[in-house]
Structure formats: C-alpha cells, structure tokens
C-alpha positions as CSV (number, residue, x, y, z in Angstrom):
1,M,-20.7,22.9,4.5
2,N,-18.1,21.6,3.5
3,Q,-18.1,17.6,1.7
4,T,-15.8,17.0,5.2
5,K,-17.9,18.4,7.2
6,A,-21.1,16.5,5.7
7,A,-19.6,13.3,5.9
8,L,-18.9,13.9,9.9
9,H,-22.4,15.1,10.5
10,A,-23.9,12.1,9.0
11,L,-22.4,9.6,11.5
12,P,-25.2,8.7,14.0
13,S,-25.3,10.6,17.6
14,G,-23.0,8.9,20.0
15,L,-21.4,6.2,17.5
16,I,-18.1,7.2,18.1
17,N,-18.4,6.7,22.1
18,R,-20.2,2.8,21.0
19,L,-17.1,2.2,19.0
20,C,-14.9,3.2,21.7
21,R,-16.4,1.3,24.0
22,S,-15.9,-2.0,21.9
23,K,-13.7,-4.5,22.2
24,A,-11.6,-5.2,18.8
25,T,-12.2,-8.8,17.6
26,R,-8.8,-10.2,18.2
27,L,-7.6,-12.5,15.4
28,S,-4.7,-15.1,15.4
29,L,-2.3,-15.9,12.5
30,K,-4.0,-19.8,11.8
31,Q,-7.5,-17.7,11.3
32,M,-5.9,-15.4,9.1
33,Y,-3.7,-18.0,7.1
34,T,-6.9,-20.7,6.9
35,L,-9.3,-17.7,5.7
36,G,-6.9,-16.8,3.1
37,R,-6.3,-20.3,2.0
38,H,-10.3,-20.9,1.7
39,V,-10.4,-17.5,-0.1
40,L,-8.0,-18.7,-2.5
41,E,-8.9,-22.1,-3.3
42,S,-12.2,-21.0,-3.5
43,K,-11.5,-18.9,-6.8
44,S,-15.0,-17.3,-6.4
45,Q,-15.0,-13.8,-6.4
46,G,-18.1,-13.8,-3.6
47,A,-15.5,-15.7,-1.2
48,L,-13.9,-12.1,-0.6
49,A,-16.9,-11.2,0.5
50,I,-16.3,-13.1,4.1
51,P,-13.8,-11.1,5.1
52,A,-14.5,-8.0,3.6
53,V,-17.9,-8.4,6.2
54,F,-15.3,-8.5,8.9
55,L,-13.3,-5.7,7.6
56,H,-16.8,-3.5,7.3
57,Q,-17.6,-4.4,11.4
58,E,-13.9,-4.2,12.6
59,L,-12.3,-1.3,11.3
60,P,-14.4,1.8,12.4
61,I,-13.7,0.3,15.7
62,R,-10.1,0.1,15.1
63,L,-9.9,3.1,13.9
64,S,-11.8,4.8,16.6
65,H,-9.4,3.3,19.4
66,A,-6.7,5.2,17.8
67,L,-8.7,7.9,18.0
68,K,-9.2,7.2,21.4
69,M,-5.7,7.0,21.7
70,L,-4.7,10.6,20.3
71,N,-7.4,12.4,23.1
72,S,-5.3,10.7,25.9
73,N,-4.4,12.4,28.5
74,S,-1.3,10.0,29.1
75,L,1.3,11.7,27.2
76,P,2.9,14.8,29.5
77,I,2.5,17.0,26.5
78,N,-1.0,17.8,24.7
79,M,-1.4,16.3,21.5
80,A,-3.7,19.5,20.5
81,D,-0.6,21.4,20.3
82,M,0.3,19.0,17.7
83,P,0.9,20.9,14.2
84,N,-2.4,20.1,12.0
85,F,-4.0,17.6,14.8
86,Q,-7.3,18.6,13.9
87,S,-7.1,18.0,10.3
88,I,-5.3,14.0,11.5
89,F,-8.5,14.2,13.6
90,A,-11.1,15.1,11.6
91,S,-9.7,12.4,8.8
92,Y,-10.1,9.6,11.0
93,L,-13.4,10.5,11.7
94,E,-13.9,10.8,8.0
95,D,-12.4,6.9,7.6
96,I,-15.0,5.7,10.5
97,S,-17.8,8.0,8.6
98,M,-17.2,6.2,5.0
99,I,-16.7,2.8,5.8
100,T,-20.0,3.0,8.5
101,Q,-22.2,4.6,5.4
102,M,-21.6,2.4,3.4
103,P,-23.4,-1.1,2.8
104,K,-22.7,-4.2,3.8
105,P,-19.7,-5.8,1.4
106,S,-21.9,-9.0,1.3
107,T,-22.1,-9.7,-2.6
108,P,-19.6,-9.5,-5.1
109,Q,-19.9,-6.0,-6.2
110,L,-20.4,-4.7,-3.2
111,E,-17.0,-6.1,-2.4
112,E,-15.6,-4.5,-5.4
113,E,-16.9,-1.3,-4.1
114,F,-15.7,-2.0,-0.3
115,T,-12.3,-2.7,-1.9
116,A,-11.7,0.4,-3.8
117,L,-12.4,2.0,-0.6
118,L,-10.0,0.0,1.4
119,R,-6.9,1.2,-0.9
120,N,-8.3,4.8,-0.5
121,L,-8.1,4.0,3.4
122,E,-5.1,2.8,3.1
123,Q,-3.3,5.5,1.4
124,R,-4.9,7.8,3.9
125,H,-3.7,6.2,6.5
126,K,0.1,6.4,5.5
127,I,-0.4,9.8,5.1
128,K,-1.9,10.6,8.7
129,I,0.9,8.3,10.2
130,L,3.6,10.2,8.8
131,A,2.0,13.6,9.9
132,I,1.6,12.0,13.3
133,S,5.1,11.1,13.3
134,K,6.3,14.8,11.6
135,G,3.8,16.3,14.2
136,F,5.3,15.1,17.4
137,R,9.0,15.8,16.1
138,E,7.9,19.1,15.1
139,L,6.3,19.4,19.0
140,M,9.0,18.2,21.1
141,D,11.6,20.4,18.7
142,N,9.9,23.2,19.8
143,V,9.3,22.2,23.4
144,Q,13.0,21.6,23.4
145,R,14.1,24.9,21.5
146,Q,12.2,26.4,24.6
147,C,14.1,24.9,26.9
148,I,17.4,25.9,25.6
149,E,16.5,29.4,24.5
150,Q,15.1,30.3,27.9
151,D,17.4,28.0,29.9
152,S,14.8,27.0,31.8
153,H,15.6,23.9,34.6
154,N,12.1,23.6,35.6
155,N,10.6,22.3,32.2
156,S,8.7,19.3,33.1
157,L,9.8,17.4,30.1
158,F,13.7,18.4,29.5
159,Y,16.1,19.4,32.3
160,H,19.6,19.9,32.4
161,N,22.1,17.1,33.5
162,G,25.6,19.3,33.7
163,K,26.1,17.8,30.3
164,G,23.1,18.6,27.9
165,W,19.5,18.9,27.8
166,T,17.8,15.2,28.4
167,I,14.4,14.2,28.4
168,D,12.8,13.1,31.9
169,P,13.3,9.8,32.7
170,Q,9.4,9.5,33.5
171,A,8.0,11.5,30.4
172,D,9.9,9.3,28.4
173,R,8.3,6.5,29.9
174,A,4.9,8.0,29.4
175,I,5.7,8.9,25.8
176,Q,6.5,5.5,25.0
177,T,3.7,3.6,26.6
178,F,1.9,6.0,24.6
179,F,2.9,5.3,21.1
180,N,3.6,1.7,22.0
181,R,0.2,1.7,22.0
182,F,-1.1,3.8,19.6
183,Y,1.3,2.5,16.9
184,T,0.2,-1.4,17.8
185,I,-3.6,-0.2,17.2
186,N,-1.7,1.1,14.1
187,L,0.1,-2.1,13.1
188,G,-3.1,-4.0,13.5
189,T,-5.5,-2.2,11.4
190,R,-2.7,-2.1,8.7
191,L,-2.5,-5.8,8.7
192,L,-5.8,-6.7,8.3
193,I,-6.5,-4.3,5.3
194,G,-2.8,-5.2,4.0
195,E,-4.4,-8.5,4.3
196,H,-7.6,-8.2,2.1
197,L,-5.7,-5.8,-0.7
198,A,-3.3,-8.8,-0.8
199,L,-6.0,-11.6,-1.3
200,H,-8.1,-9.2,-3.6
201,D,-6.0,-7.7,-6.0
202,R,-2.5,-10.2,-6.0
203,G,-4.4,-13.6,-4.9
204,L,-1.5,-14.2,-2.0
205,N,-1.6,-14.0,1.6
206,L,0.5,-11.7,3.6
207,V,0.0,-14.5,6.3
208,Q,1.8,-17.8,5.3
209,R,4.0,-20.5,5.7
210,V,7.5,-18.5,5.8
211,N,11.2,-20.4,5.6
212,P,13.4,-17.9,8.1
213,L,16.3,-19.0,6.5
214,A,15.8,-17.6,3.4
215,I,14.1,-14.3,4.5
216,S,17.1,-13.9,6.4
217,K,19.5,-14.2,3.2
218,R,17.1,-11.5,1.2
219,A,17.5,-9.5,4.5
220,I,21.4,-9.7,4.3
221,R,21.2,-9.3,0.7
222,D,19.6,-5.7,1.7
223,A,21.2,-4.8,4.6
224,Q,24.8,-5.1,2.9
225,K,23.1,-3.3,0.1
226,V,22.6,0.4,2.1
227,C,25.5,-0.5,4.1
228,A,27.6,-0.3,1.4
229,A,26.5,2.8,-0.1
230,H,26.3,4.6,3.2
231,Y,30.4,3.6,3.8
232,G,31.1,3.4,-0.1
233,Q,32.9,0.1,0.3
234,S,31.8,-3.6,1.2
235,A,29.5,-4.6,4.0
236,P,30.9,-7.2,6.9
237,S,29.9,-10.1,5.7
238,V,27.5,-12.4,7.6
239,L,27.7,-16.1,9.1
240,I,24.5,-18.0,9.1
241,H,24.4,-21.2,11.2
242,T,21.5,-23.6,11.5
243,P,20.9,-26.6,12.5
244,N,17.7,-26.9,10.3
245,P,17.5,-25.0,7.3
246,D,14.2,-26.2,6.5
247,I,12.4,-24.6,10.0
248,S,9.4,-23.3,9.0
249,T,6.2,-21.3,10.6
250,T,3.3,-19.3,10.3
251,Y,3.9,-15.5,10.2
252,V,4.1,-12.3,8.1
253,D,6.9,-12.1,5.5
254,E,7.5,-8.7,5.5
255,F,7.0,-8.5,9.3
256,L,10.4,-11.2,9.8
257,H,12.1,-9.4,7.3
258,R,11.9,-6.1,8.2
259,N,12.9,-6.8,11.6
260,I,15.7,-9.2,10.7
261,Y,16.8,-6.5,8.1
262,E,16.6,-3.9,10.8
263,L,18.9,-5.7,13.4
264,L,21.5,-6.6,10.8
265,K,21.5,-3.2,9.8
266,N,22.1,-1.5,13.2
267,A,24.8,-5.2,13.0
268,M,26.6,-3.6,10.4
269,R,26.7,0.0,11.1
270,A,27.9,-0.4,14.6
271,T,30.8,-2.5,13.3
272,C,31.9,-0.2,10.4
273,E,31.8,2.9,13.0
274,T,34.3,0.7,15.3
275,H,36.4,-0.9,13.1
276,L,36.8,1.7,9.7
277,N,39.4,4.6,10.9
278,N,38.8,7.5,7.5
279,G,37.2,4.8,5.6
280,S,40.3,2.0,6.0
281,P,39.6,-1.0,7.7
282,V,42.1,-1.2,11.9
283,S,44.3,-4.0,11.9
284,L,42.5,-6.9,12.4
285,G,45.1,-9.6,12.3
286,L,44.5,-10.3,8.7
287,S,47.3,-10.8,5.9
288,S,46.1,-9.2,2.5
289,S,47.1,-13.1,1.2
290,S,44.6,-14.7,3.5
291,T,41.6,-12.1,2.7
292,S,40.6,-11.9,-0.8
293,S,40.3,-8.1,-1.6
294,S,37.1,-8.5,-2.7
295,R,35.5,-9.7,0.9
296,S,35.2,-7.3,3.7
297,K,38.2,-6.9,6.3
298,L,35.5,-6.2,8.8
299,P,34.7,-8.5,11.7
300,P,31.6,-10.8,10.1
301,V,28.0,-10.2,11.6
302,K,27.0,-14.0,13.0
303,L,23.2,-15.1,12.3
304,V,22.1,-17.9,14.1
305,L,18.7,-19.6,13.6
306,V,17.1,-22.4,16.1
307,D,13.9,-24.0,16.1
308,G,13.0,-24.5,19.4
309,G,9.6,-26.0,20.9
310,E,8.0,-23.7,21.9
311,D,9.7,-20.6,19.6
312,V,11.6,-20.0,16.6
313,T,14.4,-17.9,17.6
314,I,17.1,-15.9,15.7
315,K,20.2,-14.0,17.5
316,I,22.6,-11.6,15.5
317,S,25.7,-11.1,17.3
318,D,28.2,-8.2,15.6
319,E,31.8,-7.1,17.2
320,G,30.6,-3.4,16.8
321,G,31.8,-2.1,20.3
322,G,28.6,-2.5,22.4
323,M,26.7,-0.2,24.8
324,A,27.1,1.0,28.2
325,L,24.6,-0.6,30.4
326,S,23.2,3.0,31.2
327,E,22.3,3.4,27.1
328,M,20.1,0.3,26.9
329,D,17.2,1.7,28.0
330,K,17.5,4.7,25.9
331,I,17.4,2.0,22.7
332,W,13.7,1.4,22.9
333,S,12.9,5.4,23.6
334,Y,11.2,7.3,20.9
335,V,12.9,10.3,21.6
336,H,16.1,9.0,21.8
337,S,16.0,6.8,18.9
338,G,16.9,8.5,15.7
339,D,17.9,11.9,14.9
340,S,16.3,12.8,18.5
341,S,19.3,11.5,20.0
342,S,20.3,14.6,19.8
343,L,18.4,15.5,22.2
344,R,21.2,14.6,25.0
345,Q,23.2,17.2,23.6
346,S,24.0,21.1,24.1
347,S,22.4,23.2,21.5
348,S,25.9,24.0,19.4
349,S,26.6,19.9,19.5
350,N,22.7,19.6,18.0
351,T,23.6,21.7,15.3
352,A,26.8,20.4,14.5
353,A,25.7,16.5,14.8
354,R,22.2,17.5,12.5
355,S,24.9,19.0,9.5
356,Q,26.6,16.0,9.9
357,Q,24.0,13.7,9.7
358,Q,22.9,15.7,6.5
359,E,26.8,14.2,5.3
360,V,25.2,11.0,3.8
361,P,27.2,9.1,1.1
362,K,25.5,9.2,-2.3
363,T,25.8,5.9,-3.8
364,T,24.0,3.1,-5.8
365,T,24.7,-0.9,-5.6
366,T,23.9,-4.1,-7.2
367,T,23.3,-6.7,-5.2
368,T,25.7,-8.4,-4.2
369,P,25.7,-12.3,-4.8
370,F,25.9,-15.3,-2.2
371,Q,28.8,-17.1,-1.6
372,P,28.1,-21.1,-0.5
373,S,30.6,-22.0,1.7
374,A,31.7,-25.9,2.5
375,P,28.5,-28.5,2.6
376,N,27.4,-27.8,6.6
377,T,24.5,-25.8,8.5
378,S,26.4,-23.1,7.8
379,A,26.9,-20.2,5.0
380,L,29.4,-16.8,4.4
381,L,27.9,-14.5,2.8
382,T,30.4,-11.7,1.3
383,S,30.2,-8.4,-0.2
384,D,32.2,-7.6,-3.2
385,V,33.1,-4.2,-3.3
386,S,33.8,-4.3,-7.0
387,S,30.2,-4.3,-7.4
388,T,29.4,-1.5,-5.6
389,K,29.6,2.0,-7.8
390,T,29.9,5.4,-6.4
391,E,27.7,7.1,-8.4
392,P,25.6,10.5,-7.3
393,R,21.7,9.3,-6.5
394,N,19.4,11.0,-3.8
395,V,18.8,9.8,-0.6
396,L,15.8,9.7,0.8
397,R,14.8,11.3,3.7
398,T,11.6,12.3,3.8
399,A,10.3,8.5,4.9
400,D,10.2,7.9,8.4
401,S,9.9,4.6,10.0
402,M,6.5,5.3,11.7
403,T,5.3,5.5,8.6
404,V,6.2,2.3,7.2
405,M,5.3,0.5,10.5
406,G,2.6,-1.7,9.4
407,G,3.9,-1.4,5.8
408,L,2.1,-4.0,4.1
409,A,0.9,-4.4,0.7
410,S,1.9,-1.6,-1.3
411,E,4.0,-0.1,1.3
412,A,5.7,-3.1,2.1
413,K,9.6,-2.3,1.0
414,D,9.5,1.6,1.8
415,Y,12.0,0.7,4.8
416,L,14.6,-0.1,2.6
417,D,15.2,3.2,0.9
418,L,15.8,4.6,4.5
419,P,19.2,6.3,4.9
420,L,21.7,3.9,7.3
421,N,21.0,5.5,10.3
422,G,19.1,8.9,11.5
423,S,15.8,7.0,9.9
424,G,13.8,6.7,13.2
425,H,12.7,4.5,15.5
426,G,13.9,1.3,14.2
427,L,14.1,-0.7,17.4
428,P,10.7,0.3,19.4
429,L,9.2,-0.7,16.3
430,A,10.6,-3.9,15.2
431,R,9.8,-4.7,18.9
432,L,6.3,-4.0,18.7
433,I,6.3,-5.9,15.8
434,A,8.2,-8.9,17.2
435,R,5.3,-8.9,20.1
436,Y,2.4,-8.6,18.1
437,F,1.6,-12.3,17.5
438,G,3.3,-13.5,20.9
439,G,7.2,-13.2,20.5
440,D,9.9,-10.8,21.2
441,L,13.2,-8.9,20.9
442,S,15.7,-8.1,23.5
443,L,19.5,-7.0,23.5
444,I,22.5,-7.7,25.6
445,S,25.6,-5.8,25.1
446,M,28.7,-6.1,26.2
447,E,30.5,-2.4,26.2
448,G,33.8,-2.6,24.4
449,Y,33.2,-5.9,22.6
450,G,29.5,-5.6,20.9
451,T,26.0,-6.9,20.8
452,D,24.1,-9.7,20.8
453,S,20.4,-9.4,19.7
454,Y,17.5,-12.1,20.0
455,L,14.5,-11.7,17.8
456,S,11.9,-14.7,19.1
457,L,8.7,-16.2,16.8
458,F,6.2,-17.6,19.0
459,R,5.2,-20.8,16.8
460,D,1.8,-21.1,19.1
461,D,-0.5,-19.7,15.7
462,D,-3.6,-19.6,17.6
463,H,-1.7,-16.8,19.8
464,L,-4.5,-13.6,19.4
465,E,-3.0,-10.2,17.5
466,N,-1.8,-8.3,21.1
467,F,-4.1,-5.1,20.5
468,P,-4.6,-2.7,23.4
469,E,-7.5,-3.5,25.4
470,V,-10.5,-0.8,26.1
471,D,-9.5,2.2,28.3
472,E,-13.5,3.5,29.2
473,E,-11.9,6.7,30.6
474,M,-10.8,7.6,27.2
475,A,-13.9,7.0,25.5
476,V,-15.6,9.0,27.7
477,E,-13.0,11.8,26.7
478,I,-13.0,11.2,23.3
479,D,-17.2,11.5,23.0
480,V,-16.9,14.6,24.4
481,F,-14.2,16.0,22.2
482,V,-16.0,14.5,19.3
483,N,-19.1,17.0,19.8
484,E,-16.9,19.9,20.6
485,F,-15.7,19.1,17.4
486,M,-18.3,18.6,15.2
487,D,-19.8,21.9,16.9
488,E,-17.2,24.4,15.7
489,P,-17.7,27.5,14.3
490,S,-16.9,28.1,10.5
491,S,-13.9,29.5,10.9
492,S,-12.3,26.3,12.0
493,S,-13.0,25.1,8.7
494,L,-10.1,27.3,7.1
495,S,-7.6,25.5,9.5
496,S,-8.7,22.3,8.8
497,Q,-8.4,22.7,5.2
498,A,-4.6,24.4,5.6
499,G,-4.3,21.2,7.7
500,Y,-5.6,18.9,4.9
501,E,-3.0,21.1,2.4
502,Y,-0.7,19.7,4.7
503,L,-1.1,16.3,4.4
504,N,-1.6,16.5,0.8
505,N,2.5,18.1,0.7
506,L,3.2,14.9,2.9
507,E,2.1,12.6,0.4
508,Q,3.8,14.4,-2.2
509,Q,6.8,14.3,-0.7
510,R,6.8,10.6,-0.3
511,P,8.7,8.1,-2.4
512,S,6.5,6.2,-4.6
513,S,6.6,2.6,-4.1
514,S,4.7,-0.5,-5.9
515,T,3.0,-3.9,25.8
516,S,3.9,-6.9,26.9
517,P,6.1,-9.7,24.7
518,R,3.3,-12.8,25.5
519,K,-0.2,-13.2,27.7
C-alpha cells in the first residue's frame, strides 16, 4: 500500500460523512480584521495559535464540502468522466487526512508545524483547481467534438441552432450553478489559508482598511500595461471622478484590485476593438494639434467612485460598442466565457478562432506614469506610447483564471500575467468575489455605444461569508463514494499515480510567482 493509500485508510470510519454534514463557521471581515490586528499587535508567536487552532478544525469541513460538490449529481455531465478525476478526489481526501492526523496546534512549536502544512496545502490546492479547470474544459471539448463529428442533434448538452453548435440553456444554468458554488467554497478556503500565512510569514492582514481610490489607480496602471502590450500602442486613458478621494472600507486588497483590474481590462479591450482599424485609431473628431502624441486618441474609460451609506460603489464606463441584450447572460457563463465562446460557432469557425487567439502580440511594457490633472475631484491618467517597448517575450497561456480565483498570498498577482483575452472566466469569478461579503457586480450595456459596470462593496463588515450551506443528499452520496474509492483494487492505484504525475506536470507548467449577492 503506497503512502497516499495509507493516509486515506488512516481516516476514522465515517469521518468524511460527519465533516460533510457539518456546517462551516462563516466569518465576517470584521472578525478577520480584529483577530489579525490582535495577532500582529501582540507580537507573540503564541498569538498565532488562536487562528491556527480554528483552521485545524475548520479546514477539513470546508475541504469535505468541496469533495461533496465534486461528487454531486447536479451537473448535466458526470464529473467522474473528467480526466484525472480520481486523482483529484484522492488529493482532497489526503489533505483532510493530513490535517486531522496532526495534533491541535495550540503551542508555538505545533503552530509552526501546522503553518508548514498550510504552505503545502496552499500549493496543492492551486494544482487541484487548475486540474479541475483543465479537466472540465477537456471534458466539454470532447462532448462538443462528438456532437460535431456525429452530427447528433439530440445531445443533451449541445444543439445546433442553424448557425452553429451552442450549449443548451438549461445545461448551461446547471453548470453555472455548480461552479458558482464550487468556486465559492474554494474562495473561502483559500482566503482562510492565505490570511494565516500572511500573518505568520509577512506580518500583515489580508483583510484590512483599504482605500479604493489607491487600489483603482494601481489597477489602472496594470490594465493599461497589458492592453498596451496586446495592441502594441498606448491604451485608453482613464478618467477618475470621486467626490471623496479618502473613502476607506474594510476589505481584502487583492479582491478589490482583481475585480477593478478585470473590469478595466474588459473596458479597454472593447474600446480598442471598436475604435481601432488595422492598428490605427478611427476618426474621433480630434485634431493632431489638440491631442498630445503621447496620449491615446481612443475614447477614455471613465471610473466613478462614490461613498454611499450602505455601499461603496465603483462604476466603470466605456464606449466599446456594447453588447446585445441576448448576449448579456452569456458573460456569466463558464462555458461561453474565454476561449469557450467558440462553442457558438461552427467547427471550421472554431479552428480559425482558436488559431487567431494564439496570435497574441509579444511585447513588453513599462508601467506608465500618472499624469495629474487640475486640482479637483477628478484625475486623468494616460498611457505614453513611448514607454512601450516592442520586444519578444513569452506570453503565459497555461495559467487559468479559475486557478487565480482565490489568488491570495503567494499567487496573489498571477492574474496579471494572463493575456488580455481568452484567459478564462474573469467575469463569473469577479462576481463571486464581489458577492462573497455581501457586495455585487452587475453590467448594463447599450448595444452600439458601450457598457457600464457596477461593482459594489457592502459597508457592513459584520456581514458573514457567502459560504454555501450543507446539502444532506450530497453528504450521503459522498460517504458511499468514499467507501467505494477506499476499497478499490490495487490496479486502480496505477491510474491514481498517473494522475498525480499529471498534477505535477501542471505545477511545472505554472509560471513562478512570489449565489445570491446579499442575504
């Protein structure tokens, strides 16, 4: 019996079933912030034992809920058909086994050992989420390919609408519901791990008092950088307006930066695609004398930041042509977003679209400076095309936005390395992040003109995590599945070992790096 099987068989009988039936302890931003400040201000290694003991009890419950979702029958496809599913499942069980077999980390020495385990678990978690993302994409691609090759109009997932193959709306909703729930569980689990590692390793809170204006400016720089790299010229400028530049709220810095960055990136891309013709701006009624050659001649993106009584809200507006009303629901789809949007096209169109997406300009840029405006409540930021150097570089393609969704601690900035488009499920995941502590993300589009995005942060820092509730039926199913898995013949361990090799290969490919909105 190999080490993995030994660890799994060391689990007490019925433990997974009990964990699956247990409710997660949902925390608020205020609780995380207060505890983090207490740990940091005490300057005592023993103070870290408080959150460590909580995680020792809480993480097995949250990991078991992820297992429960993977064994769910709520999807229109069988997740067990996904490549390397057995290995992913075994890895979750092994994580639970490692935590539950470790003594309660109530002393400084045990807390150090537990923190070392958390570092390992965080890395393992990244690999699993990447494997699930890639595996699901492969599974969906295989189903779609069979539809096209067999020309089957009776498939339960895809149908031909006369123009091309598209996903059945009911199946798409079921997939969206499943992954909304699964990745929300992932988000909460990674947040807890990341918070403890930040306290222990870096002496800081992930949950802190943040200034949305400062974070917006950082996100603007980063979005302009990737946009300029993609198109080989200056990105659209961004006009910021806020009646109160000193707005602050309790939140997770990385959550807010990621969401603003995602919305700005989409707005800049839409603006460039609409107003560039063969790489040159179309006529916008601007003369060369009225606009500096170092500033973009594209319509500016507008960012409005306001401090309401209940919410802090950020509106990002563009003149990128907008979307048809019939297309709006698809922006939240895990099937239609990113590269999977090709599902709506014919097989020949798919091939052309995929080859076109590979032709990403290989450029590198330096961060463009801010250009302050007159002293008022607005600031105009522009990109300087002279600071953009067109040099060959490797464009990172292997990382997926599902992997960066709880991208805290060591993986906090991976999403900045993704290309401008075709990088995955940015908007669906951004909405999950926004809703996790009672906020929301919504879009209103005017076809033929542009899109307004509204990102709201709930001011009530007592609002608990939007962690999914326990499903009793799933708990029973998972217990049966675990028992069958543990009793498999030794031949199955070979496929499991091959699966772990697959997960290790995914890790080597990764770039190195330091439901309802409010209830």
